[in-house]
C-alpha positions as CSV (number, residue, x, y, z in Angstrom):
1,M,4.3,27.1,-10.7
2,V,1.7,28.9,-8.6
3,S,-1.7,27.3,-8.6
4,Q,-5.1,28.9,-8.7
5,Y,-6.5,26.0,-6.6
6,G,-6.4,25.6,-2.8
7,G,-4.8,22.5,-1.3
8,Y,-1.7,22.9,-3.4
9,M,1.6,24.7,-2.5
10,G,2.1,25.2,-6.2
11,K,5.6,23.9,-6.4
12,V,7.2,20.6,-7.4
13,V,11.0,20.3,-7.1
14,R,13.6,18.0,-8.5
15,L,16.7,17.3,-6.4
16,D,19.6,15.8,-8.5
17,L,21.8,14.0,-6.0
18,S,24.7,13.7,-8.4
19,T,25.0,17.5,-8.8
20,R,23.2,18.6,-5.6
21,K,21.2,20.9,-7.8
22,V,17.6,21.8,-6.9
23,S,15.3,22.9,-9.8
24,E,11.6,23.4,-10.2
25,Y,9.7,20.7,-12.1
26,P,6.9,22.2,-14.3
27,W,3.4,21.1,-13.1
28,T,0.4,23.0,-14.3
29,D,-3.2,23.4,-13.0
30,R,-4.4,21.4,-16.0
31,Q,-2.2,18.5,-14.8
32,R,-3.6,19.0,-11.2
33,E,-7.1,18.6,-12.7
34,L,-6.2,15.5,-14.6
35,Y,-4.0,13.8,-11.9
36,I,-4.9,15.4,-8.6
37,G,-1.6,14.5,-6.8
38,G,-0.1,11.6,-4.8
39,K,0.6,8.4,-6.6
40,I,-1.3,9.5,-9.8
41,M,0.8,12.6,-10.0
42,A,3.9,10.5,-9.5
43,A,2.8,8.1,-12.2
44,R,2.4,10.9,-14.7
45,I,5.9,12.2,-13.9
46,L,7.4,8.7,-14.3
47,F,5.5,8.0,-17.5
48,D,7.1,11.1,-19.0
49,H,10.5,10.2,-17.8
50,L,10.9,6.4,-18.0
51,T,11.6,4.7,-21.3
52,G,11.8,1.0,-20.3
53,A,15.6,0.9,-20.4
54,E,16.2,2.0,-16.8
55,T,16.7,-0.2,-13.8
56,A,15.9,0.3,-10.1
57,Y,19.6,0.7,-9.3
58,S,20.4,3.5,-11.7
59,E,20.7,7.2,-11.5
60,D,17.8,7.5,-13.9
61,N,15.4,5.9,-11.5
62,W,13.6,8.8,-10.2
63,L,11.9,8.5,-6.8
64,V,8.9,10.7,-6.6
65,I,7.6,11.6,-3.1
66,A,4.2,13.2,-3.6
67,T,1.4,14.6,-1.4
68,G,-2.2,15.0,-2.1
69,P,-4.3,18.3,-2.2
70,L,-6.1,17.2,1.0
71,T,-2.8,16.7,3.0
72,G,-2.6,19.5,5.6
73,T,-6.2,20.7,5.1
74,G,-7.6,18.9,8.2
75,A,-9.6,16.4,6.2
76,P,-10.0,13.0,8.0
77,S,-7.1,10.7,7.7
78,S,-5.3,13.0,5.3
79,A,-1.7,12.8,6.5
80,R,-0.6,10.4,3.7
81,F,2.2,10.6,1.2
82,D,3.4,8.3,-1.6
83,I,6.8,7.2,-2.8
84,S,6.9,5.9,-6.4
85,G,9.8,4.8,-8.6
86,L,11.2,1.6,-10.1
87,S,11.1,-1.3,-7.6
88,P,14.3,-3.2,-6.8
89,Q,11.9,-6.1,-5.9
90,T,9.8,-6.3,-9.1
91,G,11.7,-4.2,-11.7
92,I,8.5,-2.3,-12.6
93,V,6.7,0.8,-11.3
94,A,6.4,0.9,-7.5
95,S,4.2,2.9,-5.3
96,S,4.3,2.8,-1.5
97,N,2.0,4.8,0.7
98,C,2.8,6.0,4.2
99,G,1.0,7.6,7.1
100,G,4.0,9.2,8.7
101,S,4.3,13.0,9.1
102,F,6.8,13.6,6.2
103,G,4.2,14.6,3.7
104,Y,2.6,17.1,6.0
105,Y,5.9,18.8,6.6
106,L,6.9,18.6,3.0
107,K,3.9,20.8,2.2
108,K,4.7,23.1,5.2
109,A,8.1,23.6,3.5
110,G,6.2,24.7,0.3
111,Y,6.3,21.6,-1.9
112,D,3.6,19.3,-3.3
113,A,6.2,16.8,-4.5
114,L,9.9,16.1,-4.3
115,I,11.6,14.2,-7.2
116,I,14.9,12.6,-6.3
117,S,17.2,11.7,-9.2
118,G,20.9,10.8,-9.5
119,K,23.1,9.3,-6.7
120,C,25.1,10.8,-3.9
121,S,28.8,10.1,-4.2
122,E,29.0,9.6,-0.5
123,R,26.6,8.5,2.3
124,C,24.4,11.5,3.1
125,W,21.3,12.7,4.8
126,I,19.4,15.7,3.6
127,E,17.8,18.5,5.5
128,I,15.1,20.7,4.0
129,R,14.2,24.0,5.8
130,D,11.7,25.8,3.6
131,D,13.7,26.8,0.5
132,E,17.1,25.6,1.9
133,F,18.4,22.1,1.0
134,L,21.4,21.0,3.1
135,F,23.5,17.9,2.6
136,H,25.1,16.2,5.6
137,S,27.5,13.3,6.0
138,A,25.7,10.1,7.1
139,E,28.8,8.2,8.1
140,D,28.0,8.5,11.8
141,I,24.4,7.4,11.4
142,W,24.9,4.7,8.8
143,G,24.1,1.3,10.3
144,M,21.6,2.8,12.8
145,K,18.2,1.2,13.1
146,T,15.2,3.4,12.1
147,G,14.2,4.6,15.6
148,E,17.7,5.5,16.7
149,C,18.3,7.3,13.4
150,Q,15.2,9.4,13.8
151,R,16.2,10.3,17.3
152,A,19.8,11.2,16.2
153,I,18.5,13.5,13.4
154,K,16.2,15.3,15.8
155,E,19.3,16.0,17.9
156,K,21.3,17.2,14.9
157,T,18.6,19.6,13.7
158,G,17.6,20.8,17.1
159,I,13.9,20.3,16.1
160,K,12.0,18.0,18.5
161,T,8.4,18.1,17.2
162,K,7.7,20.1,14.0
163,L,9.9,17.9,11.8
164,G,9.0,15.2,9.2
165,M,11.4,12.4,8.3
166,I,11.9,9.4,6.1
167,V,14.7,7.0,7.0
168,I,16.0,3.6,6.0
169,G,17.4,0.9,8.3
170,P,20.2,-1.6,7.8
171,A,18.0,-3.5,5.3
172,G,17.9,-0.5,3.0
173,E,21.6,0.1,3.3
174,N,22.3,-3.5,2.4
175,L,19.9,-3.5,-0.5
176,V,17.4,-6.1,0.8
177,K,15.0,-6.3,-2.1
178,Y,12.0,-5.7,0.3
179,A,13.5,-2.9,2.4
180,S,11.1,-0.3,3.6
181,I,11.2,3.4,4.4
182,I,10.0,4.6,7.8
183,S,8.4,7.8,8.9
184,D,7.8,8.1,12.6
185,E,6.5,4.6,13.3
186,R,4.8,4.2,10.0
187,A,6.2,2.4,7.0
188,A,6.2,2.8,3.3
189,G,6.7,-0.9,3.5
190,R,6.0,-2.5,0.1
191,T,8.1,-2.8,-3.2
192,G,11.6,-2.2,-1.7
193,M,11.8,1.5,-1.9
194,G,14.1,1.5,1.1
195,A,16.7,-0.3,-1.1
196,A,16.2,2.2,-3.9
197,L,17.0,5.0,-1.5
198,G,19.9,3.1,0.0
199,W,21.4,2.6,-3.4
200,K,21.4,6.3,-3.8
201,N,23.4,6.6,-0.6
202,I,20.6,8.5,1.2
203,K,20.1,7.4,4.9
204,A,17.4,10.0,5.6
205,I,15.6,13.1,4.6
206,A,14.3,15.6,7.2
207,V,11.9,18.4,6.4
208,T,10.4,21.4,8.2
209,G,8.7,24.5,7.1
210,S,6.7,27.6,8.1
211,K,4.1,27.8,5.3
212,E,0.4,27.2,5.5
213,V,-1.6,25.1,3.1
214,P,-4.1,27.4,1.3
215,I,-7.7,26.4,1.4
216,Y,-10.3,27.6,-1.1
217,D,-13.4,27.6,1.1
218,K,-12.2,27.5,4.8
219,E,-15.7,27.7,6.3
220,G,-17.1,25.0,4.0
221,T,-14.1,22.8,4.6
222,I,-14.4,23.0,8.4
223,E,-18.1,22.2,8.3
224,W,-17.7,19.3,5.9
225,C,-14.8,17.9,7.9
226,K,-17.0,18.0,11.0
227,S,-19.8,16.1,9.2
228,W,-17.3,13.6,7.8
229,F,-15.6,13.0,11.1
230,N,-19.0,12.3,12.7
231,Y,-20.0,9.9,9.9
232,L,-16.8,7.9,10.2
233,K,-17.2,7.7,14.0
234,A,-20.7,6.4,13.6
235,H,-20.0,3.8,10.9
236,P,-19.7,0.2,12.1
237,L,-16.3,-0.3,10.5
238,T,-14.5,3.0,11.0
239,G,-16.2,4.0,14.2
240,K,-16.5,0.7,16.0
241,Q,-14.6,-2.3,14.7
242,M,-11.4,-0.5,13.6
243,P,-11.0,1.5,16.8
244,R,-11.8,-1.5,19.0
245,V,-9.6,-4.2,17.3
246,G,-7.8,-2.4,14.4
247,T,-7.1,-4.3,11.2
248,A,-6.1,-7.2,13.5
249,G,-9.9,-7.7,14.0
250,L,-10.0,-9.3,10.6
251,V,-8.2,-12.5,11.8
252,S,-11.4,-14.0,13.2
253,P,-13.7,-13.4,10.3
254,M,-11.0,-14.5,7.9
255,Q,-10.7,-17.8,9.8
256,A,-14.5,-18.3,9.7
257,R,-14.5,-17.9,5.9
258,G,-11.3,-19.8,5.0
259,L,-9.4,-16.7,4.1
260,L,-6.6,-16.8,6.7
261,S,-3.3,-17.9,5.0
262,T,-1.9,-20.9,6.8
263,D,1.2,-22.9,6.3
264,N,2.3,-20.9,3.2
265,Y,-1.2,-20.7,1.8
266,S,-1.7,-24.4,1.7
267,K,-4.8,-23.9,3.9
268,G,-7.2,-21.1,4.7
269,T,-7.7,-21.8,8.4
270,Y,-5.4,-22.0,11.4
271,D,-6.4,-24.1,14.5
272,D,-4.8,-21.6,16.9
273,F,-6.1,-18.4,15.2
274,D,-7.6,-17.1,18.4
275,M,-4.2,-16.9,20.0
276,V,-3.1,-14.4,17.4
277,S,-6.4,-12.6,16.8
278,G,-7.3,-9.0,17.1
279,E,-9.5,-9.8,20.1
280,T,-6.5,-11.4,22.0
281,L,-4.3,-8.4,21.0
282,A,-6.9,-5.9,22.3
283,E,-7.6,-7.8,25.6
284,D,-4.2,-9.0,26.6
285,Y,-1.5,-6.8,24.9
286,L,-3.0,-3.4,23.9
287,V,-1.7,-0.4,25.8
288,R,-3.7,2.2,23.9
289,N,-5.0,3.1,20.5
290,Q,-3.0,5.5,18.2
291,G,-3.7,7.2,14.9
292,C,-2.1,9.3,12.2
293,L,-2.5,13.0,12.0
294,T,-6.2,14.1,11.6
295,C,-7.4,10.5,11.9
296,P,-10.7,9.9,13.7
297,I,-10.5,6.1,13.2
298,R,-7.3,5.5,15.3
299,C,-6.9,1.9,14.3
300,G,-3.2,1.8,15.3
301,R,-2.2,-0.4,18.2
302,T,0.3,0.5,20.9
303,V,1.9,-2.5,22.6
304,K,4.8,-3.1,24.9
305,V,8.0,-4.6,23.5
306,Q,11.3,-4.7,25.4
307,G,9.8,-2.5,28.1
308,Q,8.7,0.3,25.8
309,N,5.5,1.3,24.1
310,V,5.7,0.8,20.3
311,K,3.5,0.4,17.3
312,G,1.7,-3.0,17.2
313,P,1.2,-5.2,14.2
314,E,-1.4,-4.9,11.4
315,L,-3.5,-7.8,10.1
316,E,-1.0,-8.9,7.5
317,T,1.8,-9.2,10.0
318,L,-0.4,-11.1,12.4
319,G,-1.6,-13.5,9.7
320,L,1.7,-14.0,7.9
321,L,3.9,-14.3,11.1
322,G,1.2,-16.3,12.8
323,G,-0.6,-19.1,11.0
324,N,1.3,-18.8,7.8
325,I,4.5,-20.0,9.5
326,H,2.6,-22.0,12.1
327,N,3.3,-19.7,15.1
328,N,0.7,-19.1,17.8
329,D,2.9,-16.9,20.1
330,M,1.5,-13.4,20.0
331,Q,4.4,-11.8,22.0
332,K,6.8,-13.1,19.4
333,I,4.8,-11.4,16.6
334,L,4.8,-8.1,18.6
335,D,8.6,-8.4,19.0
336,W,9.2,-9.3,15.4
337,N,7.0,-6.5,14.1
338,Y,9.0,-4.0,16.1
339,E,12.3,-5.6,15.0
340,L,11.4,-5.6,11.3
341,D,10.4,-1.9,11.5
342,E,13.6,-1.1,13.2
343,L,15.6,-3.0,10.6
344,G,13.6,-1.3,7.8
345,M,11.9,-4.4,6.2
346,D,8.5,-5.1,4.8
347,T,6.8,-7.6,7.1
348,I,4.6,-9.0,4.3
349,S,7.4,-9.9,1.9
350,C,9.8,-11.0,4.7
351,A,7.2,-13.3,6.3
352,N,6.2,-14.8,2.9
353,T,9.8,-15.5,2.0
354,I,10.3,-17.2,5.4
355,A,7.2,-19.4,4.8
356,W,8.5,-20.3,1.3
357,A,11.8,-21.3,2.8
358,M,10.2,-23.4,5.4
359,E,8.2,-25.3,2.8
360,A,11.2,-25.6,0.5
361,N,13.2,-27.1,3.4
362,E,10.3,-29.5,4.1
363,K,10.2,-30.7,0.5
364,G,14.0,-31.1,0.3
365,I,14.4,-28.3,-2.3
366,W,16.6,-26.0,-0.2
367,N,18.2,-27.3,3.0
368,C,18.0,-24.0,4.9
369,G,17.1,-25.4,8.3
370,L,13.8,-23.4,8.6
371,E,10.7,-25.3,9.7
372,F,7.1,-24.5,10.3
373,G,6.3,-24.0,13.9
374,K,10.0,-23.7,14.9
375,T,10.5,-20.0,15.4
376,D,12.9,-19.4,18.3
377,E,15.7,-18.3,15.9
378,L,13.7,-16.0,13.7
379,S,14.9,-12.8,15.4
380,Q,18.5,-13.7,14.4
381,I,17.3,-14.7,10.9
382,F,15.7,-11.2,10.4
383,D,18.9,-9.5,11.6
384,D,20.9,-11.8,9.2
385,I,18.6,-10.8,6.3
386,A,19.0,-7.1,7.0
387,H,22.8,-7.5,7.1
388,R,23.0,-10.2,4.4
389,R,24.8,-12.8,6.5
390,G,24.6,-16.5,5.9
391,I,21.3,-17.7,4.5
392,G,20.0,-14.2,5.2
393,D,21.9,-13.1,2.1
394,E,19.6,-15.4,0.0
395,L,16.4,-14.7,1.9
396,A,17.0,-11.0,1.3
397,E,16.2,-11.6,-2.4
398,G,12.6,-12.6,-1.8
399,S,10.6,-15.7,-2.7
400,K,10.5,-15.2,-6.5
401,R,14.2,-15.2,-6.9
402,L,14.6,-18.1,-4.5
403,S,12.1,-20.1,-6.4
404,D,13.8,-19.2,-9.7
405,K,17.0,-20.6,-8.2
406,Y,15.9,-23.7,-6.3
407,G,12.4,-24.5,-7.7
408,G,9.1,-24.5,-5.9
409,K,7.5,-21.8,-8.0
410,E,4.1,-23.3,-7.5
411,F,4.3,-22.3,-3.8
412,A,6.2,-19.0,-4.1
413,M,3.3,-16.8,-3.1
414,H,3.8,-13.7,-5.2
415,S,2.6,-11.9,-8.3
416,K,5.1,-10.0,-10.5
417,G,7.7,-10.5,-7.7
418,L,5.7,-8.9,-4.9
419,E,4.6,-11.3,-2.2
420,L,0.8,-11.6,-1.5
421,A,-1.0,-10.1,1.5
422,A,-2.5,-12.4,4.1
423,Y,-5.9,-13.1,2.4
424,E,-6.1,-16.6,0.9
425,P,-7.9,-15.9,-2.4
426,R,-9.3,-19.4,-3.1
427,R,-12.2,-18.4,-0.8
428,A,-12.4,-14.9,-2.3
429,V,-11.7,-15.2,-6.0
430,G,-12.2,-11.5,-6.8
431,Q,-9.3,-10.8,-4.4
432,G,-7.3,-13.4,-6.4
433,L,-8.0,-11.5,-9.6
434,G,-6.9,-8.2,-7.9
435,Y,-3.6,-9.8,-6.8
436,A,-2.9,-10.9,-10.4
437,V,-3.7,-7.7,-12.2
438,S,-2.4,-5.2,-9.6
439,N,0.1,-2.8,-11.2
440,R,2.7,-3.2,-8.4
441,G,2.3,-7.0,-7.9
442,G,0.6,-9.1,-5.2
443,C,-1.1,-6.2,-3.4
444,H,-4.5,-6.4,-1.8
445,L,-5.1,-2.6,-2.0
446,N,-3.8,-1.9,-5.5
447,G,-5.8,-5.0,-6.5
448,G,-9.0,-3.4,-5.5
449,Y,-9.6,-5.2,-2.1
450,L,-12.6,-7.0,-3.4
451,V,-12.4,-9.3,-0.3
452,V,-14.3,-6.5,1.5
453,L,-17.4,-7.6,-0.5
454,E,-16.5,-11.3,-0.3
455,G,-17.0,-11.7,3.4
456,L,-15.1,-9.0,5.3
457,G,-17.7,-6.3,5.0
458,L,-20.5,-7.5,2.8
459,D,-21.2,-11.2,2.2
460,I,-21.6,-11.8,-1.6
461,D,-20.8,-15.2,-3.1
462,P,-16.9,-15.4,-2.7
463,Q,-16.5,-18.3,-5.3
464,T,-18.4,-16.9,-8.2
465,P,-16.5,-15.0,-10.9
466,K,-19.7,-13.1,-11.9
467,G,-19.3,-9.3,-11.6
468,K,-15.9,-9.6,-10.0
469,A,-13.9,-8.1,-12.9
470,D,-16.2,-5.0,-13.1
471,F,-16.2,-4.4,-9.4
472,T,-12.5,-4.9,-9.3
473,M,-12.0,-2.1,-11.8
474,M,-14.4,0.2,-10.0
475,F,-12.8,-0.3,-6.6
476,Q,-9.3,0.0,-8.0
477,D,-10.1,3.4,-9.7
478,L,-11.9,4.8,-6.6
479,M,-9.0,3.7,-4.3
480,E,-6.5,5.2,-6.7
481,A,-8.3,8.6,-6.6
482,I,-8.7,8.5,-2.8
483,S,-5.0,7.7,-2.3
484,A,-4.0,10.5,-4.8
485,S,-6.1,13.0,-2.8
486,G,-3.8,12.3,0.2
487,Q,-6.1,10.2,2.3
488,C,-6.0,6.8,4.0
489,L,-7.9,4.1,2.1
490,F,-9.7,3.2,5.3
491,T,-11.9,6.2,4.7
492,S,-13.3,4.2,1.8
493,F,-14.8,1.7,4.3
494,G,-17.5,4.4,5.0
495,V,-18.8,3.8,1.5
496,L,-20.3,0.4,2.6
497,P,-23.9,0.8,3.8
498,A,-24.0,0.4,7.6
499,F,-27.2,-1.5,7.5
500,L,-25.8,-4.3,5.5
501,I,-22.8,-4.6,7.9
502,E,-24.8,-4.4,11.1
503,K,-27.6,-6.7,10.0
504,P,-26.1,-9.3,7.7
505,N,-28.9,-11.8,8.3
506,H,-31.7,-9.4,7.6
507,P,-33.7,-10.4,4.5
508,V,-32.9,-7.1,2.8
509,S,-29.2,-7.7,3.4
510,K,-29.3,-11.2,2.1
511,L,-31.1,-10.1,-1.0
512,V,-28.6,-7.3,-1.7
513,N,-25.6,-9.6,-1.2
514,K,-27.2,-12.2,-3.5
515,A,-27.9,-9.5,-6.2
516,I,-24.5,-7.8,-6.2
517,P,-22.6,-10.3,-8.4
518,H,-25.3,-9.9,-11.0
519,L,-24.8,-6.2,-11.3
520,G,-21.6,-6.4,-13.2
521,W,-23.3,-5.0,-16.3
522,A,-24.4,-1.9,-14.4
523,I,-21.0,-1.3,-13.0
524,R,-19.5,-1.8,-16.5
525,I,-21.7,1.0,-17.8
526,A,-20.6,3.3,-14.9
527,N,-17.0,2.4,-15.5
528,K,-17.2,3.0,-19.2
529,F,-19.3,6.2,-19.0
530,P,-18.5,7.9,-15.7
531,G,-19.9,11.1,-17.1
532,I,-23.4,9.8,-16.2
533,L,-22.3,10.1,-12.5
534,F,-22.4,13.9,-12.6
535,F,-23.3,14.1,-8.9
536,N,-21.8,13.6,-5.5
537,L,-22.9,10.9,-3.1
538,P,-23.2,11.6,0.7
539,I,-21.4,8.3,1.5
540,I,-18.4,9.2,-0.7
541,H,-17.3,12.4,1.1
542,H,-14.1,12.8,-0.8
543,T,-15.5,14.5,-3.9
544,T,-17.2,17.3,-2.0
545,M,-14.2,17.7,0.3
546,L,-12.0,18.3,-2.8
547,Q,-14.4,21.0,-4.0
548,Y,-14.3,22.9,-0.7
549,A,-10.5,22.5,-0.2
550,T,-9.4,23.2,-3.8
551,G,-12.2,25.0,-5.6
552,M,-11.8,22.4,-8.3
553,K,-15.1,21.2,-9.9
554,M,-15.6,17.6,-8.9
555,N,-18.2,14.9,-9.0
556,L,-18.3,11.1,-8.6
557,G,-17.8,10.4,-12.3
558,K,-14.8,12.8,-12.6
559,F,-13.3,11.3,-9.5
560,M,-13.6,7.8,-11.0
561,R,-12.1,8.9,-14.3
562,I,-9.1,10.4,-12.5
563,G,-8.6,7.0,-10.8
564,E,-8.9,5.2,-14.1
565,R,-6.4,7.6,-15.7
566,G,-3.9,7.0,-12.9
567,Y,-4.3,3.2,-13.1
568,N,-3.8,3.1,-16.8
569,T,-0.8,5.5,-16.6
570,E,0.9,3.1,-14.2
571,R,0.0,0.1,-16.3
572,S,1.4,1.8,-19.4
573,I,4.7,2.4,-17.5
574,D,4.8,-1.3,-16.6
575,C,4.2,-2.2,-20.3
576,K,7.3,-0.3,-21.2
577,F,9.2,-2.8,-19.0
578,G,7.6,-5.8,-20.6
579,I,4.5,-6.4,-18.5
580,S,1.6,-8.0,-20.3
581,A,-1.1,-10.7,-19.7
582,K,1.6,-13.3,-19.2
583,N,2.7,-11.6,-16.0
584,D,-0.8,-11.2,-14.6
585,K,-0.7,-14.6,-12.8
586,L,-0.8,-16.4,-9.5
587,P,1.1,-19.4,-8.2
588,K,-0.5,-22.7,-9.4
589,R,-1.3,-23.6,-5.8
590,L,-4.1,-20.9,-6.0
591,T,-5.3,-21.5,-9.5
592,D,-4.9,-25.3,-10.0
593,V,-5.4,-26.8,-6.5
594,P,-8.8,-26.5,-4.7
595,Q,-8.5,-25.4,-1.1
596,D,-11.2,-27.9,-0.3
597,P,-10.5,-31.1,-2.3
598,K,-14.2,-31.9,-2.2
599,D,-15.2,-28.5,-3.7
600,P,-13.6,-27.8,-7.1
601,S,-14.9,-24.2,-6.9
602,T,-12.3,-23.3,-4.2
603,K,-9.6,-22.2,-6.5
604,V,-9.2,-19.0,-8.4
605,P,-10.7,-19.1,-12.0
606,L,-8.1,-16.5,-13.0
607,E,-8.0,-16.8,-16.8
608,K,-11.8,-16.5,-17.1
609,M,-11.9,-13.4,-14.9
610,K,-8.8,-11.8,-16.6
611,K,-10.5,-11.9,-20.0
612,T,-13.5,-10.1,-18.6
613,Y,-11.3,-7.6,-16.7
614,Y,-9.3,-6.7,-19.8
615,H,-12.5,-6.2,-21.8
616,A,-13.9,-4.0,-19.0
617,R,-10.7,-1.9,-18.9
618,G,-10.6,-1.6,-22.6
619,W,-7.2,-3.3,-22.8
620,S,-6.0,-5.6,-25.5
621,K,-6.3,-9.4,-25.0
622,D,-2.6,-9.1,-24.1
623,G,-3.5,-6.8,-21.2
624,I,-2.1,-3.6,-22.7
625,P,-3.8,-0.2,-22.8
626,G,-4.1,0.9,-26.4
627,E,-3.5,4.3,-28.0
628,R,-7.2,4.9,-28.4
629,L,-7.9,4.4,-24.7
630,L,-4.9,6.5,-23.6
631,K,-6.0,9.3,-25.8
632,R,-9.6,9.1,-24.4
633,L,-8.1,9.3,-20.9
634,K,-5.8,12.2,-22.0
635,V,-2.7,10.3,-21.0
636,I,-1.3,10.9,-24.5
């Protein structure tokens, strides 16, 4: 359906793998106004389709690959796309974001989103050339690792550069619960969407096209992009810290604040942290910086592994394959990061599962032979997981299922079946709340990433629950809207005032940090009545960019409401599959055991914050969005 707005190709298609039929899925401009695109668009499509009876491994599990309206417009860091569906890992709605080039070329082919339903009767890969959809046998590429597979498909298509791809590795083929999908060197890593694609017998999808993304106000878009690029380059986080040390630069401040997961989250500091820090990575191993399409931040690391230049690890990989398994060998982490990407596995869930197994072995719960600090055999273990050999077959199920089978639930570090990121939340309790209430499980980003206020950006009291629920809701909604626009969430770092970051010890900064937790009431009002925010803020460039690129009327309040609508739509899908307050939880290690035995505040006061959060969201005491709320948000 053709759109009056710029930024959209005006077409959403459904590809039924069982019949190989391609049909247009109706998506109107009114829906574009309400849901923008990306993961929020996908949530709406899944909300209309899913009943609660489907499973991840079923033909009725639709996988929705969606772009945002800013994808392909030249906006900073806008080469993102989302893959949503039911997760094999959690059994509830999944969303996994990726910075590879697939989304950009999907729009070049003329599509805002691709819905994949059904299941191929044989192993296939799919080629999309503008309006043409071609099915090819994947027998000769089945079993290939992700890099080899992408090279093989380039040879088969004869297209070397202007081609976007998503592929799975052996882990996806063998239905490892946390299998990822790879595009270029970037991963849609979380929630096991690689296994969902593998179950459908799809090894890869390649797309190319000749269309141009329409822009409503080209001159305004170009000028605003220049201004935004300059702003991001001048900001202390996006212009200095991230380019210099990448996300890996967070290892040192996390260590200083007791946030660095160590020995399966039993501690928040690691004695050898400096050996696996961002500074060590930059000084001793970095070949060059890299970035996604249209990205001025260029936080990616290029390192050398097996004699070739490859993508280096992010913060979560460094932390979870470093101190969390008691490993101080940086080169091993570089090697493992590359191996896991090649096998098509999420480094976060895999590393957490290994850490759980090490502690289970130590406690005599499961005699698997894995031990903290003994890591020489891990490369083989990773390969065994991907191919489900030996203990790898059990490790492929993830920490939740292993703890259900053997015990040790109190130290299985997940929420709703999705393993936590590397931030130890007993020293950042707002981050702990976010892990618990996140729609997709233990995710730092979908959880609102409140740790950025609790020591990794600003410096508010990390132990107090005051204001944390309201700020969590606001951050979640803003990040949902940014992601749905087609942009990297790192652009949101520019929202934090540079002065407070560069001069944390200034009296003004100290006063602001002290005051922020007491502003929950004001944030509550803004969350409840976003219409009062009828303006655009210079530090939140996204809203003005949407106006220039699409011609759609936008302001900060409307942007927040779109994020709120998306978050509640996803939550409502989860509720169809039985999710309620009883599932919004953390392992007892984090809620019942203080990190510092002498300081009882160093644990997550989850139940207290949950009640406030549900009230702020307008959910029932059982954590369920009601009919009145969904009508107000125009979900129903």
